[in-house]
C-alpha positions as CSV (number, residue, x, y, z in Angstrom):
1,X,-22.0,7.1,-16.7
2,X,-18.2,7.7,-16.8
3,X,-16.0,6.8,-13.9
4,X,-13.5,9.6,-13.1
5,X,-10.2,9.5,-11.2
6,X,-10.2,11.2,-7.8
7,X,-7.8,12.3,-5.1
8,X,-10.4,11.6,-2.5
9,X,-9.8,8.6,-0.3
10,X,-12.9,7.3,1.4
11,X,-12.8,5.3,4.6
12,X,-15.1,3.1,6.7
13,X,-15.0,2.2,10.4
14,X,-12.6,-0.6,11.3
15,X,-14.8,-3.6,12.1
16,X,-12.3,-5.0,14.7
17,X,-10.6,-1.9,16.3
18,X,-9.6,-3.8,19.4
19,X,-7.3,-6.2,17.4
20,X,-4.2,-5.6,15.4
21,X,-4.6,-7.3,12.0
22,X,-2.8,-7.0,8.8
23,X,-4.4,-5.8,5.5
24,X,-2.4,-6.4,2.3
25,X,-3.4,-4.8,-1.0
26,X,-1.7,-5.3,-4.4
27,X,-2.0,-2.7,-7.1
28,X,-0.3,-4.2,-10.2
29,X,-1.2,-1.5,-12.8
30,X,0.0,1.8,-11.4
31,X,0.9,4.4,-14.1
32,X,2.3,7.9,-13.9
33,X,4.4,10.0,-16.2
34,X,8.2,10.6,-16.0
35,X,8.4,14.3,-15.1
36,X,11.5,14.7,-17.4
37,X,10.4,12.9,-20.6
38,X,6.7,12.6,-20.3
39,X,6.9,8.9,-21.0
40,X,4.8,6.5,-18.9
41,X,6.3,4.8,-15.8
42,X,4.7,1.6,-14.6
43,X,4.8,0.1,-11.1
44,X,3.3,-2.5,-8.8
45,X,2.3,-1.0,-5.4
46,X,1.9,-3.2,-2.3
47,X,0.1,-1.5,0.6
48,X,0.3,-3.2,4.0
49,X,-1.3,-1.7,7.1
50,X,-2.7,-2.3,10.5
51,X,-5.8,-0.2,10.8
52,X,-6.8,1.8,13.9
53,X,-10.3,3.3,13.7
54,X,-10.6,3.4,9.9
55,X,-9.9,1.3,6.8
56,X,-9.6,2.7,3.2
57,X,-12.5,1.9,0.8
58,X,-11.2,0.0,-2.2
59,X,-13.0,1.8,-5.0
60,X,-11.8,5.2,-3.8
61,X,-8.3,3.7,-3.5
62,X,-8.5,2.5,-7.1
63,X,-9.7,5.9,-8.4
64,X,-7.0,7.6,-6.3
65,X,-4.3,5.5,-7.8
66,X,-5.7,6.0,-11.2
67,X,-5.5,9.8,-10.7
68,X,-1.7,9.7,-11.2
69,X,-1.9,8.4,-14.8
70,X,-1.5,11.9,-16.4
71,X,0.8,13.4,-13.7
72,X,4.5,13.7,-13.8
73,X,6.1,12.3,-10.7
74,X,9.5,11.0,-9.6
75,X,9.3,7.5,-8.1
76,X,10.4,8.6,-4.6
77,X,8.0,11.6,-4.5
78,X,4.9,9.7,-5.6
79,X,5.5,6.8,-3.2
80,X,5.9,9.2,-0.3
81,X,2.9,11.2,-1.3
82,X,0.7,8.1,-1.5
83,X,1.8,7.1,2.0
84,X,1.1,10.6,3.4
85,X,-2.4,10.7,1.8
86,X,-3.3,7.3,3.2
87,X,-2.0,8.2,6.7
88,X,-4.0,11.4,6.5
89,X,-7.2,9.5,5.5
90,X,-6.9,6.6,7.9
91,X,-4.4,7.4,10.7
92,X,-3.5,3.7,10.8
93,X,-1.4,2.1,13.5
94,X,1.1,1.0,10.9
95,X,1.4,1.5,7.1
96,X,4.0,0.4,4.6
97,X,3.9,1.4,0.9
98,X,6.2,-0.6,-1.4
99,X,6.5,0.6,-5.0
100,X,8.2,-1.8,-7.4
101,X,8.9,0.2,-10.5
102,X,9.3,-1.7,-13.8
103,X,12.5,-1.4,-15.7
104,X,13.4,2.0,-17.1
105,X,16.8,2.6,-18.8
106,X,17.9,-0.9,-17.6
107,X,17.2,0.0,-14.0
108,X,14.5,-1.4,-11.6
109,X,13.7,0.9,-8.7
110,X,12.0,-0.2,-5.5
111,X,10.8,2.5,-3.0
112,X,9.6,1.5,0.5
113,X,8.2,4.0,2.9
114,X,6.6,3.4,6.4
115,X,4.5,5.1,9.0
116,X,4.1,4.0,12.7
117,X,1.5,5.7,14.8
118,X,3.2,7.4,17.8
119,X,3.0,5.1,20.9
120,X,1.8,2.0,19.0
121,X,3.7,-1.1,19.9
122,X,3.3,-4.2,17.6
123,X,2.5,-7.5,19.2
124,X,5.5,-10.0,19.2
125,X,5.8,-11.9,16.0
126,X,4.6,-15.5,16.1
127,X,6.9,-17.8,14.1
128,X,5.0,-20.9,13.1
129,X,7.7,-22.1,10.8
130,X,9.6,-23.9,13.6
131,X,6.8,-26.5,14.0
132,X,7.1,-29.7,12.0
133,X,4.3,-30.9,9.8
134,X,2.5,-33.7,11.5
135,X,3.1,-37.1,9.9
136,X,0.5,-39.8,10.0
137,X,1.1,-42.5,12.6
138,X,2.7,-45.7,11.3
139,X,0.6,-48.9,11.6
């Protein structure tokens, strides 16, 4: 049986929809083609989201990302398209897609795109760095 790439993003119900929580995914082996030269472009994608009612299923995400291997795409376009497709599939409360493109012609390119669900307000950030590490009591 051969596994094939796919543009279909599968989802499953969020197991904790009453809570905001952060899901972070790293995709270190993204490949597409330069639309001008046909040469491969390589990137690391980080996907960060706060789900609402659905989460993306990992195997479908892998096959979706794999589907770009033979497509010509400008960095900015493909990053925005991936965000749009994930928003369409999941309708998350928050989603950020960060593409870190490897060097091409002596230039590194990073593209960061975000989506916020209308009306969603993030909880205040909790900063735990201001607390000192407990030291053992002296005898």
